[in-house]
Kinemage of the C-alpha trace (Angstrom):
@kinemage 1
@onewidth
@group {chain A} dominant
@subgroup {mainchain}
@vectorlist {calphas} color= white
{ca met a 1} P -23.205 38.734 7.343
{ca ala a 2} L -25.699 39.416 5.264
{ca thr a 3} L -29.043 40.896 6.743
{ca lys a 4} L -32.274 38.800 6.352
{ca ile a 5} L -34.968 40.111 4.111
{ca asn a 6} L -38.214 40.313 5.702
{ca met a 7} L -40.754 38.797 3.110
{ca asp a 8} L -44.016 39.659 4.823
{ca arg a 9} L -43.070 43.324 5.501
{ca his a 10} L -45.797 45.404 4.364
{ca ile a 11} L -45.512 48.036 1.228
{ca arg a 12} L -48.771 49.281 -0.027
{ca glu a 13} L -52.250 48.079 -0.095
{ca gly a 14} L -51.640 44.543 0.427
{ca trp a 15} L -48.464 44.512 -1.369
{ca thr a 16} L -45.555 42.935 0.505
{ca val a 17} L -41.997 42.809 -0.195
{ca gly a 18} L -41.892 39.220 -0.937
{ca ala a 19} L -45.010 40.257 -3.571
{ca phe a 20} L -42.927 42.826 -5.464
{ca ile a 21} L -40.010 40.426 -5.464
{ca arg a 22} L -42.313 37.667 -7.064
{ca glu a 23} L -43.713 40.206 -9.359
{ca leu a 24} L -40.449 41.714 -10.735
{ca ala a 25} L -38.584 38.320 -10.684
{ca pro a 26} L -39.363 36.727 -14.352
{ca gln a 27} L -38.346 40.190 -15.854
{ca val a 28} L -34.768 40.462 -13.910
{ca glu a 29} L -33.951 37.018 -14.693
{ca met a 30} L -34.723 37.638 -18.689
{ca ile a 31} L -32.721 40.733 -18.247
{ca met a 32} L -29.756 39.659 -16.504
{ca ser a 33} L -30.036 35.949 -18.575
{ca gly a 34} L -29.567 38.196 -21.948
{ca gln a 35} L -33.330 37.250 -23.111
{ca ser a 36} L -34.398 40.831 -22.851
{ca trp a 37} L -33.591 43.991 -25.022
{ca arg a 38} L -32.389 45.984 -22.250
{ca glu a 39} L -28.961 44.891 -21.573
{ca pro a 40} L -28.082 43.244 -18.090
{ca phe a 41} L -28.261 45.264 -14.960
{ca arg a 42} L -23.961 46.446 -14.579
{ca asn a 43} L -24.438 47.699 -11.079
{ca arg a 44} L -26.779 48.242 -7.945
{ca gln a 45} L -28.140 51.611 -8.869
{ca glu a 46} L -29.236 49.963 -12.360
{ca leu a 47} L -30.886 47.671 -10.606
{ca ala a 48} L -32.631 49.795 -8.206
{ca asp a 49} L -33.828 52.670 -10.587
{ca trp a 50} L -35.414 49.930 -13.151
{ca cys a 51} L -37.235 48.107 -10.098
{ca arg a 52} L -38.666 51.897 -8.951
{ca asp a 53} L -39.668 51.982 -12.412
{ca asn a 54} L -41.453 48.690 -13.235
{ca gln a 55} L -42.709 47.637 -9.758
{ca pro a 56} L -46.569 48.161 -9.980
{ca tyr a 57} L -48.477 50.433 -8.048
{ca tyr a 58} L -45.675 52.168 -5.687
{ca lys a 59} L -43.010 54.026 -7.625
{ca lys a 60} L -40.557 54.527 -4.641
{ca arg a 61} L -37.428 52.640 -3.538
{ca ile a 62} L -37.957 49.660 -1.779
{ca pro a 63} L -34.552 48.908 -0.635
{ca glu a 64} L -35.325 45.173 0.457
{ca val a 65} L -36.122 44.306 -3.228
{ca asn a 66} L -33.251 45.930 -4.679
{ca ser a 67} L -31.004 44.176 -2.057
{ca tyr a 68} L -32.786 41.097 -2.979
{ca phe a 69} L -31.921 40.886 -7.014
{ca ala a 70} L -28.511 42.587 -6.394
{ca arg a 71} L -27.073 39.677 -3.993
{ca met a 72} L -28.767 37.539 -6.372
{ca tyr a 73} L -26.742 38.559 -9.173
{ca asn a 74} L -23.894 39.833 -7.131
{ca leu a 75} L -24.099 43.491 -8.184
{ca lys a 76} L -21.963 45.869 -6.557
């Protein structure tokens, strides 16, 4: 059973898990649908590395953000 993601969990300076997901979602969609110069993510680790590098203001891994997109695109 999948764990429910707490979109309201505060990460840093007013940014929540949900805010990071909303910020990254359009870019992740473009990448995964082949509309970007970047190849689609092949696994969770590639996704996690990209999310960490591209999320605004906070350059640490946010497990809920990674899990959300990994589930959405069925990455193992």
